[in-house]
C-alpha positions in Angstrom: 14.3 -7.7 2.8 14.5 -6.3 6.3 11.1 -5.1 7.8 11.5 -1.9 9.3 8.7 -0.3 11.5 8.7 3.5 11.6 6.3 5.9 13.6 7.7 9.0 11.9 4.9 9.3 9.5 2.0 7.8 11.3 0.4 11.1 11.4 0.1 11.0 7.4 -1.2 7.5 7.3 -3.7 7.1 4.5 -7.2 5.7 4.8 -8.5 2.9 2.5 -10.5 5.5 0.7 -7.5 7.8 0.3 -5.2 5.2 -1.2 -8.0 3.9 -3.5 -8.3 7.4 -4.9 -4.5 7.8 -5.1 -4.2 4.4 -7.0 -7.2 4.8 -9.0 -8.6 1.4 -7.8 -11.6 0.6 -5.6 -11.7 0.0 -1.9 -12.7 -3.6 -2.9 -9.5 -4.1 -4.7 -7.6 -2.9 -1.8 -9.5 -5.4 0.3 -8.9 -8.1 -2.0 -5.2 -7.5 -2.1 -5.0 -7.5 1.6 -6.8 -11.0 1.7 -4.5 -12.4 -1.0 -1.4 -10.9 0.7 -0.7 -8.5 -2.2 -0.6 -4.7 -2.2 1.2 -2.4 0.0 2.0 -3.0 3.6 -0.6 -1.8 5.9 -1.2 -1.1 9.7 -4.1 -2.4 11.5 -5.8 -1.1 14.6 -8.4 -3.6 15.4 -10.7 -3.1 12.5 -9.1 0.1 11.3 -6.6 -0.3 8.3 -4.1 2.5 7.5 -1.5 2.7 4.8 2.0 4.6 5.3 3.0 6.7 2.5 6.5 5.2 2.6 5.0 1.6 2.2 2.7 2.9 -0.8 5.8 4.3 -2.5 7.8 1.2 -1.9 4.9 -0.9 -3.4 4.5 1.3 -6.4 8.3 1.2 -7.0 8.4 -2.7 -6.8 5.8 -3.0 -9.3 7.2 -0.7 -12.0 7.5 -2.5 -15.3 10.0 -1.6 -17.9 8.4 -2.3 -21.2 11.7 -3.1 -23.0 12.3 -5.8 -20.4 8.7 -7.1 -20.2 8.6 -7.8 -23.9 
């Protein structure tokens, strides 16, 4: 998979709290995912972490499970 950096939607980057609310998980879960190398890609500015909406959408799409296939 090609890694592509984009600055087109940086202004709409989500905070950890924003994403936790969207995904209905805790901020601790997001931190654990980052530590474990799971979860959506993120941008780090020193200690500040932000998530680009396009990376969140990719993460969700890559984790879709088809019940017919999963069984």
